[in-house]
LUMGU-104401 format. One line per field, with one value per residue (C-alpha): residue in one letter; residue number from 1; x negated, y, z negated. Coordinates in nm, 3 decimals, padded with zeros to 5 digits. Layout:
LUMGU-104401
type = [A,...];
seq = [NUM,...];
east = [X,...];
north = [Y,...];
up = [Z,...];
end
This chain:
LUMGU-104401
type = [M,F,G,K,S,L,D,N,L,K,Q,M,N,Q,M,R,V,R,M,K,K,L,E,K,E,L,E,A,L,T,F,E,G,K,S,K,N,E,L,V,I,C,I,T,D,G,K,Q,T,V,Q,E,I,R,I,E,D,S,L,L,A,K,N,D,K,K,L,L,Q,K,S,I,K,Q,A,V,N,Q,S,M,E,A,A,Q,K,V,A,E,E,R,M,G,E,F,K,S,L,L,S,G,M,P];
seq = [1,2,3,4,5,6,7,8,9,10,11,12,13,14,15,16,17,18,19,20,21,22,23,24,25,26,27,28,29,30,31,32,33,34,35,36,37,38,39,40,41,42,43,44,45,46,47,48,49,50,51,52,53,54,55,56,57,58,59,60,61,62,63,64,65,66,67,68,69,70,71,72,73,74,75,76,77,78,79,80,81,82,83,84,85,86,87,88,89,90,91,92,93,94,95,96,97,98,99,100,101,102];
east = [00.694,00.484,00.786,00.826,00.456,00.474,00.776,00.586,00.289,00.520,00.678,00.336,00.227,00.546,00.486,00.129,00.256,00.522,00.263,00.031,00.322,00.422,00.065,00.062,00.404,00.289,-00.031,00.173,00.384,00.283,00.380,00.356,00.293,00.296,00.157,00.408,00.305,00.337,-00.003,-00.161,-00.024,-00.164,-00.085,-00.128,-00.067,00.121,-00.202,-00.244,-00.537,-00.557,-00.544,-00.539,-00.538,-00.412,-00.489,-00.319,-00.557,-00.381,-00.488,-00.847,-00.837,-00.748,-01.091,-00.948,-01.128,-00.909,-00.587,-00.725,-00.822,-00.486,-00.298,-00.497,-00.440,-00.064,-00.035,-00.246,-00.057,00.280,00.187,00.033,00.342,00.565,00.346,00.334,00.711,00.777,00.510,00.666,01.012,00.885,00.691,01.008,01.114,00.798,00.845,01.192,01.063,00.780,01.010,01.213,00.911,00.809];
north = [-09.330,-09.193,-09.012,-08.808,-08.720,-08.617,-08.398,-08.236,-08.166,-08.011,-07.791,-07.681,-07.596,-07.397,-07.208,-07.127,-06.989,-06.782,-06.654,-06.538,-06.365,-06.198,-06.077,-05.913,-05.757,-05.616,-05.483,-05.291,-05.119,-04.789,-04.639,-04.279,-04.166,-03.807,-03.640,-03.476,-03.134,-03.269,-03.129,-03.472,-03.747,-04.099,-04.336,-04.706,-05.011,-05.323,-05.494,-05.220,-05.056,-04.678,-04.552,-04.177,-03.911,-03.561,-03.272,-02.935,-02.643,-02.459,-02.731,-02.710,-02.330,-02.361,-02.518,-02.728,-03.060,-03.219,-03.124,-03.258,-03.588,-03.621,-03.545,-03.798,-04.063,-04.001,-04.019,-04.334,-04.508,-04.421,-04.552,-04.870,-04.937,-04.902,-05.138,-05.391,-05.384,-05.460,-05.733,-05.896,-05.883,-06.041,-06.306,-06.403,-06.622,-06.830,-06.873,-07.014,-07.245,-07.369,-07.443,-07.674,-07.880,-08.201];
up = [-03.025,-02.739,-02.595,-02.913,-02.918,-02.555,-02.629,-02.918,-02.690,-02.431,-02.699,-02.823,-02.471,-02.411,-02.736,-02.631,-02.300,-02.481,-02.728,-02.449,-02.279,-02.605,-02.663,-02.318,-02.379,-02.714,-02.565,-02.306,-02.573,-02.729,-03.061,-03.167,-03.521,-03.639,-03.946,-04.178,-04.049,-03.691,-03.600,-03.540,-03.318,-03.300,-03.014,-03.091,-02.875,-02.977,-03.076,-03.335,-03.160,-03.167,-02.810,-02.863,-03.132,-03.051,-03.283,-03.243,-03.206,-03.488,-03.732,-03.617,-03.646,-04.015,-04.066,-04.351,-04.351,-04.620,-04.441,-04.113,-04.275,-04.447,-04.125,-03.923,-04.188,-04.190,-03.811,-03.784,-04.064,-03.912,-03.567,-03.712,-03.923,-03.617,-03.414,-03.697,-03.743,-03.377,-03.372,-03.678,-03.520,-03.199,-03.391,-03.576,-03.286,-03.321,-03.693,-03.637,-03.361,-03.580,-03.870,-03.647,-03.540,-03.716];
end
């Protein structure tokens, strides 16, 4: 009885270590999203934190606030979606491990 509990604790500890490692790996990744007009680029890390937004001078010169807002939104959404997709793929291994635990 105690042996099984000890094994479960060991498995949980191993999963915690793997999760911390995965978090660091994701944080080190970067994802780029572009607006449809390719005048705005958003760089996001694997923790889905915006690291940088680049705006082409030509977009700023247009002095079109609505277009600028729309372009930023598109770039941010695209980079976030890419980061989320990779995070979900990497988390898949933990879901399968958890489903096998008592």
